[in-house]
C-alpha positions as CSV (number, residue, x, y, z in Angstrom):
1,M,0.0,0.0,0.0
2,G,1.6,3.3,-1.2
3,Y,0.8,6.7,-0.1
4,Q,-0.4,9.4,-2.5
5,P,0.7,13.0,-2.3
6,I,-1.5,15.3,-0.4
7,Y,-2.2,17.6,-3.4
8,Q,-4.0,14.8,-5.2
9,Y,-6.4,14.5,-2.3
10,L,-6.8,18.3,-2.0
11,T,-7.6,18.8,-5.8
12,K,-11.1,17.3,-5.0
13,F,-11.9,20.4,-3.0
14,S,-10.5,23.1,-5.4
15,N,-13.8,23.9,-6.8
16,L,-15.6,24.6,-3.5
17,T,-17.1,28.0,-3.2
18,P,-17.3,30.0,0.1
19,P,-20.6,30.0,2.0
20,D,-23.1,32.7,1.4
21,E,-22.5,34.3,4.8
22,S,-18.9,35.1,4.0
23,V,-19.7,36.4,0.5
24,R,-22.4,38.6,2.0
25,R,-19.8,40.0,4.5
26,V,-17.3,40.8,1.8
27,V,-20.1,42.5,-0.3
28,R,-21.1,44.6,2.7
29,N,-17.4,45.5,3.5
30,A,-16.9,46.4,-0.2
31,I,-19.9,48.7,-0.3
32,A,-18.8,50.4,2.9
33,A,-15.2,50.8,1.7
34,V,-16.2,52.1,-1.8
35,C,-19.4,54.0,-1.3
36,G,-19.4,54.7,2.5
37,I,-22.9,53.1,2.8
38,A,-23.5,50.8,5.7
39,V,-25.7,48.0,4.4
40,P,-27.0,45.5,7.0
41,I,-26.0,41.9,6.2
42,E,-29.7,40.8,6.3
43,A,-30.3,43.1,3.3
44,I,-27.9,41.2,1.1
45,R,-28.9,37.9,-0.6
46,I,-26.7,35.8,-2.9
47,V,-28.7,34.1,-5.7
48,R,-26.8,32.2,-8.3
49,G,-23.7,34.3,-8.0
50,V,-25.6,37.7,-7.9
51,A,-25.8,39.8,-4.9
52,R,-29.4,41.1,-4.4
53,L,-29.7,44.2,-2.3
54,S,-32.7,45.4,-0.3
55,V,-31.8,49.0,0.1
56,S,-33.4,52.4,-0.5
57,P,-33.5,53.8,-4.1
58,I,-30.9,56.5,-3.2
59,E,-28.5,53.9,-1.8
60,R,-29.1,51.7,-4.8
61,S,-28.3,54.5,-7.2
62,E,-25.0,55.2,-5.4
63,I,-24.1,51.5,-5.4
64,T,-25.0,51.1,-9.1
65,L,-22.7,54.0,-10.0
66,A,-19.8,52.4,-8.1
67,K,-20.6,48.9,-9.1
68,R,-17.4,48.3,-11.1
69,E,-15.2,49.4,-8.2
70,I,-17.2,47.3,-5.8
71,L,-16.9,44.2,-7.9
72,Q,-13.2,44.7,-8.3
73,W,-12.8,45.0,-4.5
74,V,-14.9,41.8,-4.0
75,R,-12.9,39.8,-6.6
76,Q,-9.6,40.7,-4.9
77,R,-10.9,39.0,-1.8
78,L,-12.9,36.1,-3.1
79,P,-12.1,33.2,-5.4
80,D,-13.2,33.4,-9.0
81,G,-16.8,32.9,-9.7
82,S,-18.1,33.5,-6.2
83,L,-19.9,36.8,-7.2
84,R,-20.7,37.8,-10.8
85,D,-22.8,40.9,-10.3
86,I,-24.7,43.2,-8.0
87,A,-28.4,43.9,-8.5
């Protein structure tokens, strides 16, 4: 019986995505850092890689204007494919 290198075992887990809770926290932190808007974590839902926000229309406009910067901020901190868009 021979041992296999650990990397072969770990490759099974390479495509796991982070839980929604951690993605929601990163989105909240990104919005706060880029726009200065404090969005409660309960107002963020992740649906098929899209962050859905339940915020006021004024806040939504501000977030939409800064969407590119927010997504860049999030992509620097999360693995690829965790979040595709903000709606």
